[in-house]
Short mmCIF file of the C-alpha atoms (twelve columns), coordinates in Angstrom:
data_MODEL
# 
_entry.id   MODEL 
# 
loop_
_atom_site.group_PDB 
_atom_site.id 
_atom_site.type_symbol 
_atom_site.label_atom_id 
_atom_site.label_alt_id 
_atom_site.label_comp_id 
_atom_site.label_asym_id 
_atom_site.label_seq_id 
_atom_site.Cartn_x 
_atom_site.Cartn_y 
_atom_site.Cartn_z 
_atom_site.pdbx_PDB_model_num 
ATOM 1   C CA . MET A 1   -15.256 -53.048 -64.196 1 
ATOM 2   C CA . GLU A 2   -16.277 -49.733 -65.797 1 
ATOM 3   C CA . PHE A 3   -19.099 -51.469 -67.683 1 
ATOM 4   C CA . LEU A 4   -20.472 -53.000 -64.485 1 
ATOM 5   C CA . GLU A 5   -20.323 -49.656 -62.667 1 
ATOM 6   C CA . ARG A 6   -22.286 -48.040 -65.493 1 
ATOM 7   C CA . LYS A 7   -24.758 -50.906 -65.365 1 
ATOM 8   C CA . HIS A 8   -25.186 -50.398 -61.618 1 
ATOM 9   C CA . ALA A 9   -25.625 -46.630 -62.017 1 
ATOM 10  C CA . PHE A 10  -28.241 -47.124 -64.734 1 
ATOM 11  C CA . LYS A 11  -30.151 -49.596 -62.579 1 
ATOM 12  C CA . MET A 12  -30.074 -47.253 -59.586 1 
ATOM 13  C CA . LYS A 13  -31.314 -44.303 -61.652 1 
ATOM 14  C CA . LYS A 14  -34.469 -46.275 -62.322 1 
ATOM 15  C CA . ILE A 15  -34.986 -46.564 -58.586 1 
ATOM 16  C CA . LEU A 16  -34.044 -42.997 -57.693 1 
ATOM 17  C CA . PRO A 17  -33.879 -40.554 -60.605 1 
ATOM 18  C CA . THR A 18  -31.806 -37.430 -60.059 1 
ATOM 19  C CA . PRO A 19  -34.248 -34.492 -60.248 1 
ATOM 20  C CA . PHE A 20  -31.536 -31.912 -60.989 1 
ATOM 21  C CA . LYS A 21  -30.809 -32.461 -64.671 1 
ATOM 22  C CA . GLY A 22  -27.173 -31.772 -65.531 1 
ATOM 23  C CA . PHE A 23  -26.328 -31.429 -61.839 1 
ATOM 24  C CA . ASN A 24  -23.184 -33.563 -61.720 1 
ATOM 25  C CA . GLY A 25  -20.764 -34.123 -58.914 1 
ATOM 26  C CA . ILE A 26  -18.349 -31.355 -59.944 1 
ATOM 27  C CA . SER A 27  -20.974 -28.614 -60.234 1 
ATOM 28  C CA . ALA A 28  -22.615 -29.736 -56.977 1 
ATOM 29  C CA . GLY A 29  -19.244 -29.763 -55.240 1 
ATOM 30  C CA . ILE A 30  -18.360 -26.247 -56.418 1 
ATOM 31  C CA . ILE A 31  -21.730 -24.862 -55.294 1 
ATOM 32  C CA . LEU A 32  -21.518 -26.578 -51.903 1 
ATOM 33  C CA . VAL A 33  -17.938 -25.402 -51.310 1 
ATOM 34  C CA . CYS A 34  -19.008 -21.815 -52.029 1 
ATOM 35  C CA . ILE A 35  -21.972 -22.134 -49.652 1 
ATOM 36  C CA . LEU A 36  -19.788 -23.662 -46.940 1 
ATOM 37  C CA . THR A 37  -17.164 -20.917 -47.322 1 
ATOM 38  C CA . GLY A 38  -19.759 -18.171 -47.014 1 
ATOM 39  C CA . LEU A 39  -21.412 -19.853 -44.033 1 
ATOM 40  C CA . PHE A 40  -17.992 -20.340 -42.417 1 
ATOM 41  C CA . ILE A 41  -17.295 -16.584 -42.529 1 
ATOM 42  C CA . LEU A 42  -20.828 -15.650 -41.496 1 
ATOM 43  C CA . SER A 43  -20.727 -17.994 -38.480 1 
ATOM 44  C CA . PHE A 44  -18.010 -15.884 -36.835 1 
ATOM 45  C CA . ALA A 45  -20.329 -12.870 -36.854 1 
ATOM 46  C CA . ILE A 46  -23.136 -14.773 -35.104 1 
ATOM 47  C CA . GLY A 47  -23.207 -14.645 -31.320 1 
ATOM 48  C CA . ARG A 48  -23.549 -12.448 -28.267 1 
ATOM 49  C CA . TYR A 49  -20.444 -10.446 -29.226 1 
ATOM 50  C CA . PRO A 50  -21.113 -8.865  -32.663 1 
ATOM 51  C CA . ILE A 51  -18.287 -9.040  -35.208 1 
ATOM 52  C CA . SER A 52  -18.426 -7.810  -38.778 1 
ATOM 53  C CA . PRO A 53  -17.420 -10.226 -41.586 1 
ATOM 54  C CA . GLY A 54  -14.655 -7.805  -42.581 1 
ATOM 55  C CA . ASP A 55  -13.076 -7.970  -39.128 1 
ATOM 56  C CA . VAL A 56  -13.383 -11.753 -39.171 1 
ATOM 57  C CA . VAL A 57  -11.429 -11.950 -42.432 1 
ATOM 58  C CA . LYS A 58  -8.750  -9.597  -41.086 1 
ATOM 59  C CA . VAL A 59  -8.267  -11.631 -37.905 1 
ATOM 60  C CA . LEU A 60  -8.083  -14.933 -39.789 1 
ATOM 61  C CA . VAL A 61  -5.714  -13.553 -42.441 1 
ATOM 62  C CA . SER A 62  -3.462  -12.086 -39.735 1 
ATOM 63  C CA . HIS A 63  -2.565  -15.622 -38.641 1 
ATOM 64  C CA . VAL A 64  -1.263  -16.360 -42.135 1 
ATOM 65  C CA . ILE A 65  0.031   -13.018 -43.394 1 
ATOM 66  C CA . PRO A 66  1.507   -10.426 -40.992 1 
ATOM 67  C CA . ILE A 67  -0.685  -7.308  -41.017 1 
ATOM 68  C CA . ASP A 68  -1.082  -4.366  -38.677 1 
ATOM 69  C CA . GLN A 69  -3.598  -5.040  -35.894 1 
ATOM 70  C CA . THR A 70  -6.380  -2.447  -35.975 1 
ATOM 71  C CA . TRP A 71  -8.830  -4.399  -33.845 1 
ATOM 72  C CA . PRO A 72  -9.022  -4.937  -30.055 1 
ATOM 73  C CA . ASP A 73  -7.442  -7.996  -28.451 1 
ATOM 74  C CA . VAL A 74  -10.810 -9.225  -27.238 1 
ATOM 75  C CA . LEU A 75  -11.941 -9.631  -30.844 1 
ATOM 76  C CA . ASN A 76  -8.915  -11.790 -31.589 1 
ATOM 77  C CA . THR A 77  -9.718  -13.941 -28.541 1 
ATOM 78  C CA . VAL A 78  -13.364 -14.405 -29.518 1 
ATOM 79  C CA . VAL A 79  -12.570 -15.311 -33.131 1 
ATOM 80  C CA . THR A 80  -9.508  -17.503 -32.591 1 
ATOM 81  C CA . HIS A 81  -10.057 -19.217 -29.243 1 
ATOM 82  C CA . ILE A 82  -13.842 -19.379 -28.874 1 
ATOM 83  C CA . ARG A 83  -15.644 -19.391 -32.204 1 
ATOM 84  C CA . LEU A 84  -13.041 -20.952 -34.508 1 
ATOM 85  C CA . PRO A 85  -12.798 -24.299 -32.603 1 
ATOM 86  C CA . ARG A 86  -16.598 -24.520 -32.398 1 
ATOM 87  C CA . ILE A 87  -17.114 -23.736 -36.080 1 
ATOM 88  C CA . LEU A 88  -14.465 -26.234 -37.156 1 
ATOM 89  C CA . ALA A 89  -15.980 -28.839 -34.825 1 
ATOM 90  C CA . ALA A 90  -19.463 -28.316 -36.295 1 
ATOM 91  C CA . MET A 91  -18.139 -28.736 -39.835 1 
ATOM 92  C CA . MET A 92  -16.031 -31.755 -38.910 1 
ATOM 93  C CA . VAL A 93  -18.761 -33.549 -36.946 1 
ATOM 94  C CA . GLY A 94  -21.428 -32.871 -39.575 1 
ATOM 95  C CA . ALA A 95  -19.171 -34.053 -42.391 1 
ATOM 96  C CA . SER A 96  -18.165 -37.181 -40.439 1 
ATOM 97  C CA . LEU A 97  -21.691 -38.241 -39.501 1 
ATOM 98  C CA . ALA A 98  -23.033 -37.672 -43.014 1 
ATOM 99  C CA . LEU A 99  -20.142 -39.541 -44.639 1 
ATOM 100 C CA . ALA A 100 -20.422 -42.434 -42.181 1 
ATOM 101 C CA . GLY A 101 -24.180 -42.618 -42.771 1 
ATOM 102 C CA . ALA A 102 -23.780 -42.693 -46.558 1 
ATOM 103 C CA . SER A 103 -21.025 -45.310 -46.263 1 
ATOM 104 C CA . PHE A 104 -23.045 -47.593 -43.974 1 
ATOM 105 C CA . GLN A 105 -26.144 -47.253 -46.159 1 
ATOM 106 C CA . GLY A 106 -24.066 -48.346 -49.141 1 
ATOM 107 C CA . LEU A 107 -22.358 -51.150 -47.227 1 
ATOM 108 C CA . PHE A 108 -25.546 -52.621 -45.754 1 
ATOM 109 C CA . ARG A 109 -27.727 -51.639 -48.744 1 
ATOM 110 C CA . ASN A 110 -30.328 -50.289 -46.358 1 
ATOM 111 C CA . PRO A 111 -31.762 -46.730 -46.449 1 
ATOM 112 C CA . LEU A 112 -32.550 -46.702 -42.721 1 
ATOM 113 C CA . VAL A 113 -28.993 -47.311 -41.532 1 
ATOM 114 C CA . SER A 114 -27.321 -44.517 -39.555 1 
ATOM 115 C CA . PRO A 115 -23.765 -44.135 -38.156 1 
ATOM 116 C CA . ASP A 116 -24.777 -45.569 -34.760 1 
ATOM 117 C CA . ILE A 117 -25.997 -48.864 -36.245 1 
ATOM 118 C CA . LEU A 118 -23.203 -50.805 -34.502 1 
ATOM 119 C CA . GLY A 119 -23.738 -49.249 -31.080 1 
ATOM 120 C CA . VAL A 120 -21.307 -46.329 -31.313 1 
ATOM 121 C CA . SER A 121 -23.629 -43.754 -29.759 1 
ATOM 122 C CA . SER A 122 -24.812 -46.067 -26.978 1 
ATOM 123 C CA . GLY A 123 -21.252 -47.039 -26.104 1 
ATOM 124 C CA . ALA A 124 -20.099 -43.431 -26.134 1 
ATOM 125 C CA . GLY A 125 -23.060 -42.367 -24.009 1 
ATOM 126 C CA . PHE A 126 -22.244 -44.981 -21.404 1 
ATOM 127 C CA . GLY A 127 -18.567 -43.987 -21.406 1 
ATOM 128 C CA . ALA A 128 -19.377 -40.307 -20.957 1 
ATOM 129 C CA . ALA A 129 -21.879 -41.037 -18.179 1 
ATOM 130 C CA . LEU A 130 -19.321 -43.210 -16.374 1 
ATOM 131 C CA . ALA A 131 -16.700 -40.440 -16.564 1 
ATOM 132 C CA . ILE A 132 -19.204 -37.877 -15.261 1 
ATOM 133 C CA . LEU A 133 -20.057 -40.162 -12.339 1 
ATOM 134 C CA . LEU A 134 -16.343 -40.385 -11.557 1 
ATOM 135 C CA . ASN A 135 -16.168 -36.572 -11.585 1 
ATOM 136 C CA . GLY A 136 -13.855 -36.561 -14.582 1 
ATOM 137 C CA . ASN A 137 -12.881 -33.428 -16.475 1 
ATOM 138 C CA . GLN A 138 -13.808 -32.687 -20.090 1 
ATOM 139 C CA . LEU A 139 -10.805 -34.558 -21.507 1 
ATOM 140 C CA . MET A 140 -11.571 -37.637 -19.407 1 
ATOM 141 C CA . ILE A 141 -15.195 -37.588 -20.601 1 
ATOM 142 C CA . GLN A 142 -14.072 -37.475 -24.238 1 
ATOM 143 C CA . VAL A 143 -11.520 -40.260 -23.797 1 
ATOM 144 C CA . SER A 144 -14.029 -42.469 -21.964 1 
ATOM 145 C CA . ALA A 145 -16.737 -41.846 -24.569 1 
ATOM 146 C CA . PHE A 146 -14.324 -42.650 -27.408 1 
ATOM 147 C CA . SER A 147 -13.031 -45.813 -25.716 1 
ATOM 148 C CA . PHE A 148 -16.455 -47.304 -24.997 1 
ATOM 149 C CA . ALA A 149 -17.689 -46.361 -28.477 1 
ATOM 150 C CA . LEU A 150 -14.854 -48.417 -29.959 1 
ATOM 151 C CA . LEU A 151 -15.522 -51.226 -27.484 1 
ATOM 152 C CA . ALA A 152 -19.196 -51.403 -28.481 1 
ATOM 153 C CA . VAL A 153 -18.302 -51.709 -32.171 1 
ATOM 154 C CA . LEU A 154 -15.595 -54.301 -31.501 1 
ATOM 155 C CA . ILE A 155 -18.058 -56.469 -29.576 1 
ATOM 156 C CA . SER A 156 -20.700 -56.054 -32.307 1 
ATOM 157 C CA . TYR A 157 -18.212 -56.921 -35.038 1 
ATOM 158 C CA . GLY A 158 -16.878 -59.908 -33.080 1 
ATOM 159 C CA . ILE A 159 -20.375 -61.320 -32.559 1 
ATOM 160 C CA . GLY A 160 -21.224 -60.721 -36.217 1 
ATOM 161 C CA . LYS A 161 -18.145 -62.677 -37.326 1 
ATOM 162 C CA . LEU A 162 -18.969 -65.603 -35.039 1 
ATOM 163 C CA . VAL A 163 -22.470 -66.060 -36.456 1 
ATOM 164 C CA . LYS A 164 -22.623 -68.178 -39.592 1 
ATOM 165 C CA . GLY A 165 -24.732 -67.140 -42.542 1 
ATOM 166 C CA . ASN A 166 -25.393 -63.660 -43.879 1 
ATOM 167 C CA . GLN A 167 -22.542 -61.562 -42.480 1 
ATOM 168 C CA . THR A 168 -24.249 -58.244 -43.201 1 
ATOM 169 C CA . LEU A 169 -27.461 -59.205 -41.428 1 
ATOM 170 C CA . SER A 170 -25.531 -60.731 -38.523 1 
ATOM 171 C CA . LEU A 171 -23.536 -57.530 -38.087 1 
ATOM 172 C CA . ILE A 172 -26.688 -55.380 -38.005 1 
ATOM 173 C CA . LEU A 173 -28.415 -57.644 -35.484 1 
ATOM 174 C CA . ALA A 174 -25.306 -57.785 -33.297 1 
ATOM 175 C CA . GLY A 175 -25.090 -53.983 -33.386 1 
ATOM 176 C CA . MET A 176 -28.715 -53.666 -32.321 1 
ATOM 177 C CA . ALA A 177 -28.155 -56.064 -29.425 1 
ATOM 178 C CA . ILE A 178 -25.007 -54.303 -28.188 1 
ATOM 179 C CA . ALA A 179 -26.676 -50.888 -28.544 1 
ATOM 180 C CA . SER A 180 -29.532 -52.148 -26.378 1 
ATOM 181 C CA . LEU A 181 -27.063 -53.509 -23.801 1 
ATOM 182 C CA . PHE A 182 -25.127 -50.254 -23.503 1 
ATOM 183 C CA . GLY A 183 -28.424 -48.362 -23.485 1 
ATOM 184 C CA . ALA A 184 -29.478 -50.356 -20.443 1 
ATOM 185 C CA . MET A 185 -26.135 -49.717 -18.736 1 
ATOM 186 C CA . LEU A 186 -26.514 -46.018 -19.512 1 
ATOM 187 C CA . ALA A 187 -29.955 -46.045 -17.902 1 
ATOM 188 C CA . LEU A 188 -28.354 -47.590 -14.820 1 
ATOM 189 C CA . MET A 189 -25.755 -44.794 -14.729 1 
ATOM 190 C CA . LYS A 190 -28.527 -42.192 -14.892 1 
ATOM 191 C CA . TYR A 191 -30.450 -44.000 -12.140 1 
ATOM 192 C CA . ILE A 192 -27.548 -43.896 -9.663  1 
ATOM 193 C CA . ALA A 193 -26.323 -40.414 -10.651 1 
ATOM 194 C CA . ASP A 194 -26.660 -37.448 -8.324  1 
ATOM 195 C CA . PRO A 195 -29.918 -35.744 -9.445  1 
ATOM 196 C CA . ILE A 196 -28.615 -32.304 -8.511  1 
ATOM 197 C CA . ASP A 197 -25.295 -32.245 -10.330 1 
ATOM 198 C CA . GLN A 198 -24.407 -35.386 -12.287 1 
ATOM 199 C CA . LEU A 199 -27.753 -36.296 -13.855 1 
ATOM 200 C CA . PRO A 200 -28.245 -32.903 -15.571 1 
ATOM 201 C CA . ALA A 201 -24.676 -33.130 -16.940 1 
ATOM 202 C CA . ILE A 202 -25.309 -36.609 -18.361 1 
ATOM 203 C CA . THR A 203 -28.634 -35.561 -19.865 1 
ATOM 204 C CA . TYR A 204 -27.124 -32.448 -21.465 1 
ATOM 205 C CA . TRP A 205 -24.260 -34.463 -22.962 1 
ATOM 206 C CA . LEU A 206 -26.707 -36.985 -24.438 1 
ATOM 207 C CA . MET A 207 -28.662 -34.181 -26.128 1 
ATOM 208 C CA . GLY A 208 -25.550 -33.062 -27.998 1 
ATOM 209 C CA . SER A 209 -23.731 -29.747 -27.868 1 
ATOM 210 C CA . LEU A 210 -20.586 -28.065 -29.198 1 
ATOM 211 C CA . ALA A 211 -20.431 -25.460 -26.438 1 
ATOM 212 C CA . SER A 212 -17.524 -27.079 -24.596 1 
ATOM 213 C CA . VAL A 213 -15.301 -27.821 -27.610 1 
ATOM 214 C CA . GLY A 214 -11.738 -26.644 -27.083 1 
ATOM 215 C CA . GLN A 215 -8.659  -26.480 -29.271 1 
ATOM 216 C CA . LYS A 216 -6.957  -29.447 -27.623 1 
ATOM 217 C CA . GLY A 217 -9.990  -31.756 -27.812 1 
ATOM 218 C CA . LEU A 218 -10.621 -30.704 -31.397 1 
ATOM 219 C CA . LEU A 219 -7.025  -31.482 -32.369 1 
ATOM 220 C CA . TYR A 220 -7.117  -34.954 -30.809 1 
ATOM 221 C CA . SER A 221 -10.383 -35.807 -32.573 1 
ATOM 222 C CA . ALA A 222 -9.328  -34.335 -35.907 1 
ATOM 223 C CA . MET A 223 -6.539  -36.842 -36.493 1 
ATOM 224 C CA . PRO A 224 -8.632  -40.061 -36.628 1 
ATOM 225 C CA . ILE A 225 -11.475 -38.203 -38.386 1 
ATOM 226 C CA . ILE A 226 -9.247  -36.938 -41.199 1 
ATOM 227 C CA . LEU A 227 -7.625  -40.368 -41.596 1 
ATOM 228 C CA . GLY A 228 -10.993 -42.139 -41.808 1 
ATOM 229 C CA . ILE A 229 -12.440 -39.583 -44.233 1 
ATOM 230 C CA . VAL A 230 -9.436  -39.789 -46.577 1 
ATOM 231 C CA . ILE A 231 -9.600  -43.587 -46.736 1 
ATOM 232 C CA . LEU A 232 -13.362 -43.637 -47.392 1 
ATOM 233 C CA . ILE A 233 -13.063 -41.038 -50.147 1 
ATOM 234 C CA . LEU A 234 -10.216 -42.950 -51.798 1 
ATOM 235 C CA . ILE A 235 -12.160 -46.247 -51.898 1 
ATOM 236 C CA . ARG A 236 -15.568 -44.740 -52.665 1 
ATOM 237 C CA . TRP A 237 -15.767 -46.349 -56.126 1 
ATOM 238 C CA . ARG A 238 -15.737 -49.791 -54.501 1 
ATOM 239 C CA . PHE A 239 -19.110 -49.059 -52.879 1 
ATOM 240 C CA . ASN A 240 -20.670 -49.296 -56.354 1 
ATOM 241 C CA . VAL A 241 -19.251 -52.800 -56.685 1 
ATOM 242 C CA . LEU A 242 -20.605 -53.823 -53.274 1 
ATOM 243 C CA . ALA A 243 -24.050 -52.536 -54.221 1 
ATOM 244 C CA . MET A 244 -24.225 -55.071 -57.047 1 
ATOM 245 C CA . GLY A 245 -24.249 -57.888 -54.537 1 
ATOM 246 C CA . GLU A 246 -21.804 -60.124 -52.689 1 
ATOM 247 C CA . GLU A 247 -21.389 -62.711 -55.451 1 
ATOM 248 C CA . GLU A 248 -20.870 -60.210 -58.275 1 
ATOM 249 C CA . ALA A 249 -18.353 -58.252 -56.208 1 
ATOM 250 C CA . MET A 250 -16.359 -61.399 -55.432 1 
ATOM 251 C CA . ALA A 251 -16.505 -62.411 -59.107 1 
ATOM 252 C CA . LEU A 252 -14.783 -59.119 -59.943 1 
ATOM 253 C CA . GLY A 253 -11.952 -59.981 -57.557 1 
ATOM 254 C CA . VAL A 254 -13.038 -57.732 -54.679 1 
ATOM 255 C CA . ASP A 255 -12.328 -59.143 -51.220 1 
ATOM 256 C CA . THR A 256 -15.696 -58.206 -49.722 1 
ATOM 257 C CA . GLY A 257 -14.756 -59.319 -46.212 1 
ATOM 258 C CA . LYS A 258 -11.623 -57.172 -46.127 1 
ATOM 259 C CA . LEU A 259 -13.423 -54.231 -47.735 1 
ATOM 260 C CA . ARG A 260 -16.291 -54.476 -45.239 1 
ATOM 261 C CA . THR A 261 -13.795 -54.469 -42.363 1 
ATOM 262 C CA . ILE A 262 -12.016 -51.361 -43.693 1 
ATOM 263 C CA . ILE A 263 -15.315 -49.496 -44.108 1 
ATOM 264 C CA . VAL A 264 -16.511 -50.432 -40.615 1 
ATOM 265 C CA . ILE A 265 -13.194 -49.365 -39.051 1 
ATOM 266 C CA . CYS A 266 -13.146 -46.010 -40.849 1 
ATOM 267 C CA . CYS A 267 -16.792 -45.237 -40.110 1 
ATOM 268 C CA . THR A 268 -16.298 -46.213 -36.488 1 
ATOM 269 C CA . MET A 269 -13.244 -43.969 -36.132 1 
ATOM 270 C CA . ILE A 270 -14.918 -40.878 -37.526 1 
ATOM 271 C CA . THR A 271 -18.222 -41.483 -35.729 1 
ATOM 272 C CA . ALA A 272 -16.658 -42.252 -32.336 1 
ATOM 273 C CA . SER A 273 -14.314 -39.256 -32.616 1 
ATOM 274 C CA . SER A 274 -17.243 -37.004 -33.496 1 
ATOM 275 C CA . VAL A 275 -19.528 -38.250 -30.751 1 
ATOM 276 C CA . CYS A 276 -16.863 -37.892 -28.057 1 
ATOM 277 C CA . ILE A 277 -16.599 -34.102 -28.636 1 
ATOM 278 C CA . SER A 278 -20.215 -33.297 -29.509 1 
ATOM 279 C CA . GLY A 279 -22.341 -35.837 -27.667 1 
ATOM 280 C CA . THR A 280 -25.165 -37.692 -29.359 1 
ATOM 281 C CA . ILE A 281 -26.405 -35.875 -32.470 1 
ATOM 282 C CA . GLY A 282 -29.024 -37.782 -34.401 1 
ATOM 283 C CA . TRP A 283 -30.527 -37.595 -37.895 1 
ATOM 284 C CA . VAL A 284 -27.490 -36.068 -39.618 1 
ATOM 285 C CA . GLY A 285 -26.149 -39.435 -40.755 1 
ATOM 286 C CA . LEU A 286 -29.616 -40.600 -41.808 1 
ATOM 287 C CA . VAL A 287 -31.099 -37.562 -43.566 1 
ATOM 288 C CA . ILE A 288 -28.112 -35.932 -45.282 1 
ATOM 289 C CA . PRO A 289 -27.160 -38.986 -47.416 1 
ATOM 290 C CA . HIS A 290 -30.740 -39.072 -48.740 1 
ATOM 291 C CA . VAL A 291 -30.621 -35.371 -49.609 1 
ATOM 292 C CA . SER A 292 -27.253 -35.860 -51.324 1 
ATOM 293 C CA . ARG A 293 -28.586 -38.845 -53.243 1 
ATOM 294 C CA . VAL A 294 -31.455 -36.750 -54.551 1 
ATOM 295 C CA . MET A 295 -28.945 -34.104 -55.684 1 
ATOM 296 C CA . VAL A 296 -26.331 -36.211 -57.504 1 
ATOM 297 C CA . GLY A 297 -27.779 -39.712 -57.753 1 
ATOM 298 C CA . PRO A 298 -26.658 -43.036 -56.289 1 
ATOM 299 C CA . ASN A 299 -23.120 -43.233 -57.701 1 
ATOM 300 C CA . HIS A 300 -20.886 -43.304 -54.622 1 
ATOM 301 C CA . LYS A 301 -18.052 -41.571 -56.487 1 
ATOM 302 C CA . ARG A 302 -20.161 -38.418 -56.299 1 
ATOM 303 C CA . LEU A 303 -22.408 -39.303 -53.362 1 
ATOM 304 C CA . LEU A 304 -19.744 -39.553 -50.638 1 
ATOM 305 C CA . PRO A 305 -18.004 -36.191 -51.311 1 
ATOM 306 C CA . VAL A 306 -21.355 -34.401 -51.653 1 
ATOM 307 C CA . SER A 307 -22.628 -36.013 -48.430 1 
ATOM 308 C CA . LEU A 308 -19.486 -34.826 -46.652 1 
ATOM 309 C CA . LEU A 309 -20.009 -31.211 -47.775 1 
ATOM 310 C CA . MET A 310 -23.750 -31.287 -47.125 1 
ATOM 311 C CA . GLY A 311 -23.202 -32.637 -43.605 1 
ATOM 312 C CA . ALA A 312 -20.714 -29.866 -42.794 1 
ATOM 313 C CA . ILE A 313 -23.116 -27.182 -44.085 1 
ATOM 314 C CA . PHE A 314 -26.130 -28.638 -42.298 1 
ATOM 315 C CA . LEU A 315 -24.596 -28.991 -38.845 1 
ATOM 316 C CA . LEU A 316 -22.851 -25.613 -39.015 1 
ATOM 317 C CA . PHE A 317 -26.187 -24.019 -39.928 1 
ATOM 318 C CA . ILE A 318 -27.963 -25.829 -37.076 1 
ATOM 319 C CA . ASP A 319 -25.258 -24.861 -34.589 1 
ATOM 320 C CA . ASN A 320 -25.625 -21.196 -35.574 1 
ATOM 321 C CA . ILE A 321 -29.349 -21.454 -34.866 1 
ATOM 322 C CA . ALA A 322 -28.668 -23.139 -31.514 1 
ATOM 323 C CA . ARG A 323 -26.446 -20.242 -30.464 1 
ATOM 324 C CA . VAL A 324 -28.866 -17.382 -31.190 1 
ATOM 325 C CA . VAL A 325 -32.437 -18.697 -31.260 1 
ATOM 326 C CA . ALA A 326 -32.910 -18.325 -27.493 1 
ATOM 327 C CA . SER A 327 -31.285 -16.608 -24.528 1 
ATOM 328 C CA . VAL A 328 -30.118 -20.043 -23.330 1 
ATOM 329 C CA . GLU A 329 -28.331 -22.250 -25.862 1 
ATOM 330 C CA . ILE A 330 -30.482 -25.104 -27.142 1 
ATOM 331 C CA . PRO A 331 -28.774 -28.535 -27.371 1 
ATOM 332 C CA . ILE A 332 -27.966 -29.169 -31.012 1 
ATOM 333 C CA . GLY A 333 -29.362 -32.705 -30.969 1 
ATOM 334 C CA . ILE A 334 -32.841 -31.309 -30.321 1 
ATOM 335 C CA . LEU A 335 -32.686 -29.000 -33.341 1 
ATOM 336 C CA . THR A 336 -31.365 -31.683 -35.705 1 
ATOM 337 C CA . ALA A 337 -34.366 -33.837 -34.803 1 
ATOM 338 C CA . ILE A 338 -36.880 -30.971 -35.083 1 
ATOM 339 C CA . ILE A 339 -35.586 -30.012 -38.538 1 
ATOM 340 C CA . GLY A 340 -34.467 -33.432 -39.746 1 
ATOM 341 C CA . VAL A 341 -37.608 -35.450 -39.046 1 
ATOM 342 C CA . PRO A 342 -40.070 -33.321 -41.090 1 
ATOM 343 C CA . PHE A 343 -37.597 -33.102 -43.968 1 
ATOM 344 C CA . PHE A 344 -37.066 -36.868 -43.913 1 
ATOM 345 C CA . VAL A 345 -40.832 -37.426 -43.971 1 
ATOM 346 C CA . TYR A 346 -41.014 -35.100 -46.983 1 
ATOM 347 C CA . LEU A 347 -38.378 -37.162 -48.793 1 
ATOM 348 C CA . LEU A 348 -40.300 -40.363 -48.060 1 
ATOM 349 C CA . SER A 349 -43.511 -38.821 -49.395 1 
ATOM 350 C CA . ARG A 350 -42.017 -38.089 -52.819 1 
ATOM 351 C CA . LYS A 351 -43.354 -40.117 -55.711 1 
ATOM 352 C CA . ASN A 352 -39.922 -41.227 -56.850 1 
ATOM 353 C CA . ARG A 353 -38.829 -42.941 -53.702 1 
ATOM 354 C CA . GLY A 354 -35.907 -45.254 -53.339 1 
ATOM 355 C CA . TRP A 355 -32.246 -45.434 -52.482 1 
ATOM 356 C CA . ALA A 356 -29.021 -46.788 -53.796 1 
# 
């Protein structure tokens, strides 16, 4: 098994050499954790209400270690109840989308695969639009988005299993078909929505935003996200076996059908949970795995943890920009596209192109 993994890694290095010599997974992880920690503290100081990093540390530490309060109560409210849930949500959503994107790219062996390949985003968009039309509250919108996201993937997976032949290709085609179906139903919801009140709410949700994230919604979404992330990280070495091909993986005793099902379920859980609290945020799950692959190479033992950290850093950075770049908050999905597309084009224009 170890020999075949080394053989796979050597073959993938020919396709996509790692430009950072000596930049292994451990060193990359340490650097990224330090960057994420610094950005986490700095994010509290960004906003309409100025807060110094020192005060941020004091407020956060006070919830762990009893210390005398020398700051006003309003500062504690801003840090704990307003900015902390949003910052944690940005990190969690970014990490989830990047990890799901890297996992799906490894599963389907396709560099253009993103977390919504099986119709998650389209299903969630339809569910959110339906809840908005029914005048549901924020919790109802999240529950409806999550439910229809799962439904879209279940239908896609069921159709893919019914079709004989290449299971991977069948699953991708089924996902495209279901995404198109829910996209059409979403267009119908927008057509019949009230143009004064409901249509702007649907449009804003589809553009993606973390402005309405609360502690309760974050807690509900965190449970399936953490479970899915832990499982994917624990089985990340098996992605290297899948990348060798279906026949070689089965020859090594790997149940590819069962493994594919586990990966799809975990990616669906973390993607659906993320989309239901943030709306549709594109390009994170497509671009970040490519950036991570350039940093540490194609070995999924290193690629998945680095993608997770890179996704958290990227979306937290973008959300900070969305909060301060204009007097009115810009939807985060717009900024991820504006920044992600040019960077992705740059990656494609490199001489040493490829993927693993």
